[in-house]
Short mmCIF file of the C-alpha atoms (twelve columns), coordinates in Angstrom:
data_MODEL
# 
_entry.id   MODEL 
# 
loop_
_atom_site.group_PDB 
_atom_site.id 
_atom_site.type_symbol 
_atom_site.label_atom_id 
_atom_site.label_alt_id 
_atom_site.label_comp_id 
_atom_site.label_asym_id 
_atom_site.label_seq_id 
_atom_site.Cartn_x 
_atom_site.Cartn_y 
_atom_site.Cartn_z 
_atom_site.pdbx_PDB_model_num 
ATOM 1   C CA . MET A 1   37.157 74.398 -21.795 1 
ATOM 2   C CA . LYS A 2   40.166 75.691 -19.729 1 
ATOM 3   C CA . ALA A 3   38.760 79.387 -20.147 1 
ATOM 4   C CA . LEU A 4   35.218 78.108 -18.815 1 
ATOM 5   C CA . LYS A 5   36.826 76.229 -15.779 1 
ATOM 6   C CA . THR A 6   38.440 79.439 -14.927 1 
ATOM 7   C CA . PHE A 7   35.313 81.433 -15.284 1 
ATOM 8   C CA . LYS A 8   33.598 78.982 -12.879 1 
ATOM 9   C CA . ILE A 9   36.279 79.315 -10.166 1 
ATOM 10  C CA . VAL A 10  36.268 83.310 -10.622 1 
ATOM 11  C CA . ALA A 11  32.302 83.085 -10.370 1 
ATOM 12  C CA . VAL A 12  32.315 80.966 -7.180  1 
ATOM 13  C CA . PHE A 13  34.865 83.253 -5.459  1 
ATOM 14  C CA . ILE A 14  32.809 86.441 -6.520  1 
ATOM 15  C CA . ALA A 15  29.650 84.743 -5.156  1 
ATOM 16  C CA . CYS A 16  31.259 83.936 -1.886  1 
ATOM 17  C CA . VAL A 17  32.697 87.560 -1.629  1 
ATOM 18  C CA . ALA A 18  29.164 88.724 -2.202  1 
ATOM 19  C CA . MET A 19  27.841 86.485 0.571   1 
ATOM 20  C CA . THR A 20  30.213 87.899 2.972   1 
ATOM 21  C CA . ALA A 21  29.141 91.616 2.016   1 
ATOM 22  C CA . CYS A 22  25.723 91.097 1.906   1 
ATOM 23  C CA . GLY A 23  24.738 91.554 5.499   1 
ATOM 24  C CA . PRO A 24  24.791 89.403 8.958   1 
ATOM 25  C CA . GLU A 25  22.290 86.899 7.440   1 
ATOM 26  C CA . PHE A 26  25.188 85.523 5.740   1 
ATOM 27  C CA . ARG A 27  27.534 83.887 8.064   1 
ATOM 28  C CA . PHE A 28  30.228 82.734 5.371   1 
ATOM 29  C CA . ASP A 29  33.275 85.067 6.492   1 
ATOM 30  C CA . LEU A 30  35.513 84.051 3.476   1 
ATOM 31  C CA . ILE A 31  37.457 87.352 3.655   1 
ATOM 32  C CA . GLY A 32  37.756 87.431 7.283   1 
ATOM 33  C CA . ASN A 33  39.316 83.918 7.206   1 
ATOM 34  C CA . ILE A 34  41.702 84.880 4.178   1 
ATOM 35  C CA . ALA A 35  43.114 88.161 5.359   1 
ATOM 36  C CA . GLY A 36  42.941 90.191 8.463   1 
ATOM 37  C CA . THR A 37  42.590 87.253 10.872  1 
ATOM 38  C CA . SER A 38  46.203 87.378 12.031  1 
ATOM 39  C CA . PRO A 39  47.489 86.852 14.599  1 
ATOM 40  C CA . ARG A 40  46.750 83.070 14.908  1 
ATOM 41  C CA . ILE A 41  46.590 80.872 17.806  1 
ATOM 42  C CA . ASP A 42  50.090 80.778 18.908  1 
ATOM 43  C CA . GLN A 43  50.414 84.446 18.969  1 
ATOM 44  C CA . ARG A 44  46.925 84.957 20.638  1 
ATOM 45  C CA . LEU A 45  47.910 82.258 23.324  1 
ATOM 46  C CA . ALA A 46  51.007 84.459 24.026  1 
ATOM 47  C CA . ASP A 47  48.873 87.396 24.530  1 
ATOM 48  C CA . SER A 48  46.646 85.596 26.738  1 
ATOM 49  C CA . GLU A 49  49.124 84.235 28.918  1 
ATOM 50  C CA . LYS A 50  51.029 87.588 28.851  1 
ATOM 51  C CA . TYR A 51  47.784 88.791 30.856  1 
ATOM 52  C CA . ASN A 52  47.263 85.704 32.774  1 
ATOM 53  C CA . ASP A 53  50.708 85.895 34.160  1 
ATOM 54  C CA . ALA A 54  49.946 89.407 35.625  1 
ATOM 55  C CA . HIS A 55  46.532 88.434 36.588  1 
ATOM 56  C CA . PRO A 56  45.859 85.194 38.753  1 
ATOM 57  C CA . PHE A 57  42.958 83.153 37.837  1 
ATOM 58  C CA . VAL A 58  40.109 84.001 39.919  1 
ATOM 59  C CA . THR A 59  37.934 81.738 42.414  1 
ATOM 60  C CA . LEU A 60  34.355 82.961 42.539  1 
ATOM 61  C CA . GLN A 61  31.826 82.301 45.434  1 
ATOM 62  C CA . ALA A 62  28.735 80.660 44.534  1 
ATOM 63  C CA . PRO A 63  25.665 81.638 46.759  1 
ATOM 64  C CA . ALA A 64  24.519 78.094 47.402  1 
ATOM 65  C CA . GLU A 65  25.702 74.428 46.835  1 
ATOM 66  C CA . ASN A 66  23.281 74.412 43.755  1 
ATOM 67  C CA . TYR A 67  23.949 77.576 41.642  1 
ATOM 68  C CA . HIS A 68  23.224 78.637 38.009  1 
ATOM 69  C CA . VAL A 69  25.438 79.555 35.051  1 
ATOM 70  C CA . TYR A 70  24.061 81.381 32.099  1 
ATOM 71  C CA . VAL A 71  25.624 80.481 28.957  1 
ATOM 72  C CA . CYS A 72  25.210 82.209 25.370  1 
ATOM 73  C CA . THR A 73  26.798 82.207 22.228  1 
ATOM 74  C CA . ASP A 74  26.953 83.687 18.553  1 
ATOM 75  C CA . THR A 75  25.394 86.869 19.322  1 
ATOM 76  C CA . HIS A 76  26.910 88.620 16.325  1 
ATOM 77  C CA . ILE A 77  26.407 91.878 17.750  1 
ATOM 78  C CA . THR A 78  26.282 94.920 14.985  1 
ATOM 79  C CA . THR A 79  24.121 97.774 16.379  1 
ATOM 80  C CA . GLU A 80  21.278 96.159 17.569  1 
ATOM 81  C CA . VAL A 81  21.993 94.844 21.598  1 
ATOM 82  C CA . SER A 82  18.297 94.189 22.636  1 
ATOM 83  C CA . ARG A 83  18.835 90.414 22.801  1 
ATOM 84  C CA . TRP A 84  22.499 90.539 24.356  1 
ATOM 85  C CA . GLN A 85  21.334 93.170 26.729  1 
ATOM 86  C CA . ALA A 86  18.294 90.904 27.639  1 
ATOM 87  C CA . PHE A 87  20.621 88.132 28.644  1 
ATOM 88  C CA . VAL A 88  22.712 90.067 30.604  1 
ATOM 89  C CA . ASP A 89  19.558 91.500 32.641  1 
ATOM 90  C CA . ASP A 90  18.302 87.743 33.087  1 
ATOM 91  C CA . TYR A 91  21.734 86.571 34.564  1 
ATOM 92  C CA . ARG A 92  22.329 89.586 36.781  1 
ATOM 93  C CA . GLN A 93  18.656 89.227 38.429  1 
ATOM 94  C CA . ASP A 94  19.268 85.759 39.340  1 
ATOM 95  C CA . THR A 95  20.581 85.538 42.835  1 
ATOM 96  C CA . LEU A 96  21.889 82.141 42.277  1 
ATOM 97  C CA . CYS A 97  24.127 83.272 39.583  1 
ATOM 98  C CA . PRO A 98  27.782 83.754 40.220  1 
ATOM 99  C CA . VAL A 99  28.881 83.838 36.761  1 
ATOM 100 C CA . ALA A 100 27.806 83.815 32.834  1 
ATOM 101 C CA . ILE A 101 29.688 82.519 29.853  1 
ATOM 102 C CA . HIS A 102 29.742 83.916 26.316  1 
ATOM 103 C CA . LEU A 103 31.364 81.072 23.941  1 
ATOM 104 C CA . GLY A 104 32.368 83.313 21.301  1 
ATOM 105 C CA . ASP A 105 31.368 85.237 18.071  1 
ATOM 106 C CA . VAL A 106 30.375 88.007 20.257  1 
ATOM 107 C CA . VAL A 107 30.206 90.533 17.434  1 
ATOM 108 C CA . ASP A 108 29.582 90.225 13.702  1 
ATOM 109 C CA . ALA A 109 32.232 92.327 11.945  1 
ATOM 110 C CA . GLN A 110 34.659 95.315 12.730  1 
ATOM 111 C CA . HIS A 111 33.885 98.121 15.174  1 
ATOM 112 C CA . HIS A 112 31.157 96.587 17.063  1 
ATOM 113 C CA . PHE A 113 32.889 95.659 20.310  1 
ATOM 114 C CA . ASP A 114 31.862 99.145 21.637  1 
ATOM 115 C CA . GLU A 115 27.997 98.300 21.410  1 
ATOM 116 C CA . MET A 116 28.390 95.181 23.110  1 
ATOM 117 C CA . TYR A 117 30.626 96.634 25.911  1 
ATOM 118 C CA . ASN A 118 28.327 99.846 26.484  1 
ATOM 119 C CA . ALA A 119 25.139 97.263 26.828  1 
ATOM 120 C CA . PHE A 120 27.159 95.520 29.351  1 
ATOM 121 C CA . VAL A 121 28.173 97.994 31.381  1 
ATOM 122 C CA . GLU A 122 24.688 99.580 31.520  1 
ATOM 123 C CA . VAL A 123 23.713 96.815 34.279  1 
ATOM 124 C CA . SER A 124 27.442 96.499 35.515  1 
ATOM 125 C CA . VAL A 125 30.275 98.960 36.344  1 
ATOM 126 C CA . ASN A 126 32.821 95.882 36.278  1 
ATOM 127 C CA . HIS A 127 34.124 94.209 33.422  1 
ATOM 128 C CA . CYS A 128 36.819 91.961 31.855  1 
ATOM 129 C CA . LYS A 129 37.968 88.865 33.411  1 
ATOM 130 C CA . GLN A 130 37.302 89.596 37.010  1 
ATOM 131 C CA . ASP A 131 33.809 90.264 36.592  1 
ATOM 132 C CA . THR A 132 30.966 87.564 36.231  1 
ATOM 133 C CA . LEU A 133 30.993 87.547 32.457  1 
ATOM 134 C CA . MET A 134 33.746 85.007 31.120  1 
ATOM 135 C CA . VAL A 135 34.549 84.939 27.405  1 
ATOM 136 C CA . VAL A 136 36.404 83.007 24.697  1 
ATOM 137 C CA . ALA A 137 36.853 84.429 21.201  1 
ATOM 138 C CA . GLY A 138 35.094 83.071 18.165  1 
ATOM 139 C CA . ASN A 139 36.130 83.229 14.712  1 
ATOM 140 C CA . HIS A 140 34.018 86.566 14.075  1 
ATOM 141 C CA . ASP A 141 35.948 88.027 17.056  1 
ATOM 142 C CA . ILE A 142 39.468 87.805 15.177  1 
ATOM 143 C CA . CYS A 143 38.448 88.284 11.627  1 
ATOM 144 C CA . PHE A 144 39.235 91.686 10.026  1 
ATOM 145 C CA . SER A 145 42.035 92.077 12.665  1 
ATOM 146 C CA . GLN A 146 39.749 92.547 15.726  1 
ATOM 147 C CA . TRP A 147 41.914 90.575 18.122  1 
ATOM 148 C CA . PRO A 148 43.432 93.875 19.426  1 
ATOM 149 C CA . ALA A 149 40.058 95.100 20.090  1 
ATOM 150 C CA . TYR A 150 38.935 91.823 21.816  1 
ATOM 151 C CA . LEU A 151 41.841 91.949 23.953  1 
ATOM 152 C CA . GLU A 152 41.270 95.328 25.174  1 
ATOM 153 C CA . ILE A 153 38.081 94.479 26.577  1 
ATOM 154 C CA . PHE A 154 38.431 90.806 27.526  1 
ATOM 155 C CA . LYS A 155 42.033 90.620 28.162  1 
ATOM 156 C CA . THR A 156 42.535 86.711 27.469  1 
ATOM 157 C CA . SER A 157 40.862 83.805 25.476  1 
ATOM 158 C CA . THR A 158 42.764 81.205 27.372  1 
ATOM 159 C CA . TYR A 159 42.287 80.735 31.055  1 
ATOM 160 C CA . TYR A 160 40.209 78.883 33.722  1 
ATOM 161 C CA . PHE A 161 38.271 79.800 36.544  1 
ATOM 162 C CA . ILE A 162 36.863 78.221 39.802  1 
ATOM 163 C CA . VAL A 163 33.486 78.544 41.261  1 
ATOM 164 C CA . GLU A 164 33.496 77.577 45.315  1 
ATOM 165 C CA . THR A 165 30.197 76.820 46.968  1 
ATOM 166 C CA . PRO A 166 29.643 77.544 50.553  1 
ATOM 167 C CA . GLN A 167 30.481 74.168 51.708  1 
ATOM 168 C CA . GLY A 168 34.015 74.238 49.700  1 
ATOM 169 C CA . GLN A 169 32.946 72.365 46.793  1 
ATOM 170 C CA . GLN A 170 34.686 73.516 43.873  1 
ATOM 171 C CA . ASP A 171 33.805 73.486 40.086  1 
ATOM 172 C CA . LEU A 172 36.588 74.124 37.277  1 
ATOM 173 C CA . TYR A 173 35.672 75.783 34.087  1 
ATOM 174 C CA . ILE A 174 38.460 75.658 31.522  1 
ATOM 175 C CA . MET A 175 38.226 78.264 28.695  1 
ATOM 176 C CA . PHE A 176 40.315 77.941 25.690  1 
ATOM 177 C CA . ASP A 177 40.771 79.429 22.143  1 
ATOM 178 C CA . SER A 178 39.288 77.560 19.026  1 
ATOM 179 C CA . ALA A 179 38.459 80.804 16.965  1 
ATOM 180 C CA . ASP A 180 40.532 79.782 13.895  1 
ATOM 181 C CA . GLY A 181 39.578 75.903 14.031  1 
ATOM 182 C CA . THR A 182 42.499 74.620 16.170  1 
ATOM 183 C CA . VAL A 183 43.859 74.668 19.781  1 
ATOM 184 C CA . GLY A 184 47.556 74.580 18.128  1 
ATOM 185 C CA . SER A 185 50.336 72.772 19.815  1 
ATOM 186 C CA . LYS A 186 51.138 75.221 22.444  1 
ATOM 187 C CA . GLN A 187 47.715 75.636 23.612  1 
ATOM 188 C CA . LEU A 188 47.332 71.829 23.700  1 
ATOM 189 C CA . THR A 189 50.212 71.694 25.736  1 
ATOM 190 C CA . TRP A 190 48.666 74.247 28.273  1 
ATOM 191 C CA . LEU A 191 45.553 72.062 28.161  1 
ATOM 192 C CA . LYS A 192 47.224 68.775 28.899  1 
ATOM 193 C CA . LYS A 193 49.156 70.642 31.856  1 
ATOM 194 C CA . THR A 194 45.785 72.133 33.271  1 
ATOM 195 C CA . LEU A 195 43.892 68.748 33.212  1 
ATOM 196 C CA . GLU A 196 47.115 67.191 34.889  1 
ATOM 197 C CA . TRP A 197 46.840 69.809 37.765  1 
ATOM 198 C CA . ALA A 198 43.175 69.419 37.943  1 
ATOM 199 C CA . ALA A 199 43.477 65.655 38.352  1 
ATOM 200 C CA . ALA A 200 45.424 66.255 41.665  1 
ATOM 201 C CA . GLN A 201 42.544 68.456 43.061  1 
ATOM 202 C CA . SER A 202 39.304 67.294 44.036  1 
ATOM 203 C CA . PHE A 203 36.953 69.156 41.755  1 
ATOM 204 C CA . ARG A 204 33.156 68.273 41.782  1 
ATOM 205 C CA . HIS A 205 32.748 69.119 38.258  1 
ATOM 206 C CA . ILE A 206 35.064 69.964 35.333  1 
ATOM 207 C CA . VAL A 207 33.732 71.943 32.206  1 
ATOM 208 C CA . ALA A 208 35.391 72.994 29.095  1 
ATOM 209 C CA . CYS A 209 34.263 75.831 27.239  1 
ATOM 210 C CA . THR A 210 35.116 76.934 23.489  1 
ATOM 211 C CA . HIS A 211 33.722 78.283 20.502  1 
ATOM 212 C CA . THR A 212 34.111 75.672 18.032  1 
ATOM 213 C CA . HIS A 213 32.042 72.724 18.244  1 
ATOM 214 C CA . PHE A 214 33.127 68.931 18.065  1 
ATOM 215 C CA . PHE A 215 30.193 67.311 16.635  1 
ATOM 216 C CA . MET A 216 27.787 68.718 13.980  1 
ATOM 217 C CA . ARG A 217 24.674 67.618 12.420  1 
ATOM 218 C CA . ASP A 218 23.139 70.719 11.370  1 
ATOM 219 C CA . GLY A 219 26.211 71.994 9.032   1 
ATOM 220 C CA . SER A 220 24.769 75.548 8.541   1 
ATOM 221 C CA . GLN A 221 28.495 77.023 8.830   1 
ATOM 222 C CA . GLY A 222 29.794 74.543 6.247   1 
ATOM 223 C CA . VAL A 223 33.577 73.969 7.365   1 
ATOM 224 C CA . ALA A 224 34.246 77.252 8.359   1 
ATOM 225 C CA . THR A 225 36.808 77.232 11.171  1 
ATOM 226 C CA . ASN A 226 35.877 73.597 12.044  1 
ATOM 227 C CA . PHE A 227 38.458 71.180 13.751  1 
ATOM 228 C CA . SER A 228 40.069 68.488 11.809  1 
ATOM 229 C CA . ILE A 229 38.777 64.976 12.439  1 
ATOM 230 C CA . GLU A 230 42.188 63.960 13.773  1 
ATOM 231 C CA . GLU A 231 42.213 66.991 16.408  1 
ATOM 232 C CA . THR A 232 38.542 66.474 17.262  1 
ATOM 233 C CA . TYR A 233 39.288 62.999 18.310  1 
ATOM 234 C CA . SER A 234 42.515 63.990 20.003  1 
ATOM 235 C CA . LEU A 235 40.739 66.543 22.197  1 
ATOM 236 C CA . LEU A 236 37.706 64.413 22.907  1 
ATOM 237 C CA . ASN A 237 39.721 61.578 24.131  1 
ATOM 238 C CA . LEU A 238 41.811 64.021 26.088  1 
ATOM 239 C CA . PHE A 239 38.810 65.663 27.979  1 
ATOM 240 C CA . GLN A 240 36.855 62.533 28.505  1 
ATOM 241 C CA . SER A 241 39.808 60.535 29.939  1 
ATOM 242 C CA . SER A 242 40.880 63.584 32.162  1 
ATOM 243 C CA . GLY A 243 37.566 63.887 34.014  1 
ATOM 244 C CA . VAL A 244 35.980 66.590 31.832  1 
ATOM 245 C CA . ASP A 245 31.879 66.170 32.708  1 
ATOM 246 C CA . MET A 246 30.865 68.518 29.898  1 
ATOM 247 C CA . VAL A 247 31.973 70.535 26.609  1 
ATOM 248 C CA . TRP A 248 30.171 73.881 25.849  1 
ATOM 249 C CA . THR A 249 30.590 75.194 22.624  1 
ATOM 250 C CA . GLY A 250 28.663 77.429 19.827  1 
ATOM 251 C CA . HIS A 251 29.585 78.042 16.259  1 
ATOM 252 C CA . ASP A 252 27.173 76.034 14.711  1 
ATOM 253 C CA . HIS A 253 24.063 78.318 15.507  1 
ATOM 254 C CA . SER A 254 22.094 75.036 15.814  1 
ATOM 255 C CA . ARG A 255 21.570 73.378 19.263  1 
ATOM 256 C CA . GLU A 256 22.876 69.976 19.703  1 
ATOM 257 C CA . VAL A 257 23.683 67.355 22.487  1 
ATOM 258 C CA . THR A 258 26.102 64.705 21.827  1 
ATOM 259 C CA . GLN A 259 27.076 61.964 24.458  1 
ATOM 260 C CA . TYR A 260 30.719 60.794 24.167  1 
ATOM 261 C CA . LYS A 261 31.136 58.225 26.407  1 
ATOM 262 C CA . ASP A 262 30.511 59.629 29.730  1 
ATOM 263 C CA . MET A 263 30.953 63.410 28.667  1 
ATOM 264 C CA . THR A 264 28.212 65.500 27.360  1 
ATOM 265 C CA . CYS A 265 29.135 67.882 24.490  1 
ATOM 266 C CA . ILE A 266 26.608 70.972 23.854  1 
ATOM 267 C CA . ILE A 267 26.215 73.288 21.048  1 
ATOM 268 C CA . VAL A 268 24.466 76.187 22.485  1 
ATOM 269 C CA . ASP A 269 21.784 77.885 20.093  1 
ATOM 270 C CA . SER A 270 23.034 81.204 18.503  1 
ATOM 271 C CA . MET A 271 21.236 84.736 19.836  1 
ATOM 272 C CA . THR A 272 21.543 86.826 16.751  1 
ATOM 273 C CA . ASP A 273 19.034 89.395 16.137  1 
ATOM 274 C CA . GLU A 274 18.210 87.480 12.980  1 
ATOM 275 C CA . ASP A 275 17.334 84.409 15.003  1 
ATOM 276 C CA . LYS A 276 13.704 83.673 14.640  1 
ATOM 277 C CA . SER A 277 13.791 81.601 18.100  1 
ATOM 278 C CA . PRO A 278 17.152 82.542 20.093  1 
ATOM 279 C CA . TYR A 279 17.777 80.953 23.196  1 
ATOM 280 C CA . TYR A 280 20.619 80.817 25.990  1 
ATOM 281 C CA . MET A 281 21.469 77.892 28.336  1 
ATOM 282 C CA . ARG A 282 20.840 78.163 32.116  1 
ATOM 283 C CA . VAL A 283 22.772 75.453 33.905  1 
ATOM 284 C CA . ASP A 284 22.005 74.026 37.299  1 
ATOM 285 C CA . MET A 285 25.374 73.212 38.755  1 
ATOM 286 C CA . GLY A 286 24.834 71.010 41.923  1 
ATOM 287 C CA . SER A 287 26.127 67.189 43.008  1 
ATOM 288 C CA . GLU A 288 24.683 66.491 39.218  1 
ATOM 289 C CA . ILE A 289 24.551 69.011 36.279  1 
ATOM 290 C CA . ALA A 290 21.300 69.991 34.854  1 
ATOM 291 C CA . TYR A 291 20.439 72.335 32.137  1 
ATOM 292 C CA . ASP A 292 17.630 73.974 30.133  1 
ATOM 293 C CA . PHE A 293 17.296 76.173 27.261  1 
ATOM 294 C CA . VAL A 294 15.732 79.453 27.772  1 
ATOM 295 C CA . PRO A 295 13.976 81.857 25.107  1 
ATOM 296 C CA . VAL A 296 15.441 85.186 25.091  1 
ATOM 297 C CA . VAL A 297 12.699 87.673 26.056  1 
ATOM 298 C CA . VAL A 298 13.226 91.501 24.786  1 
ATOM 299 C CA . LYS A 299 11.349 93.345 27.596  1 
# 
């Protein structure tokens, strides 16, 4: 009986490893979550803050009182970049769009940040945090020791930026790291301080952006790097009580819109090359926030 139980455990482990190795259609990144994900959140926060200290957070100028923000997530880039480039082309051609956001899982596994970056710079000579693309890390972006590669291009995964309209209205976007399913105590302190500072300002809207979702009905990703129930409750109440209007997330590969009191939480569709119907989210930021989901069309 004991031998049979041991055999079952080993068999399950081998099956999980096989799923990990079988290709991008399997998103169960067991190996990446056991080995190679270091450094964890506190060290990643320290790396992000080191860059932030030397590079003040930016204020972008919107072209109108109502402007557009393009949001994508979970591109899981390997060697195929056509859908990613279609997204970049779309937001670059929208004259009302001062900024686009990627909510993480930029790449699928090792050595593919170059493909993503090269496709991006084909339509923009600028890059990193100063450009109109803002990024937070997802679990695939840190697995297999990829954090240094992420940092080399994107520099930080905990920061905020402001978009200011011609009449001086300001919207605050808080980008925070949840790549291994927790914000950590130090980043939580950063979030609280940032929200306390925001409360003393006169922001028109406040949006929080991260990779890991709070709610989940689809369950396609199992429990991979999800928040604990206690942390979910704590973060939801922190954001809602601090005047956050919306929380934009990814990770689950399945669209979901959930209302938590007066705060809207959105899981944006994934945009992998295996998705039969990839979408991104286009947001109309004005006195009210409106959004729609746009199918990715490769030209």
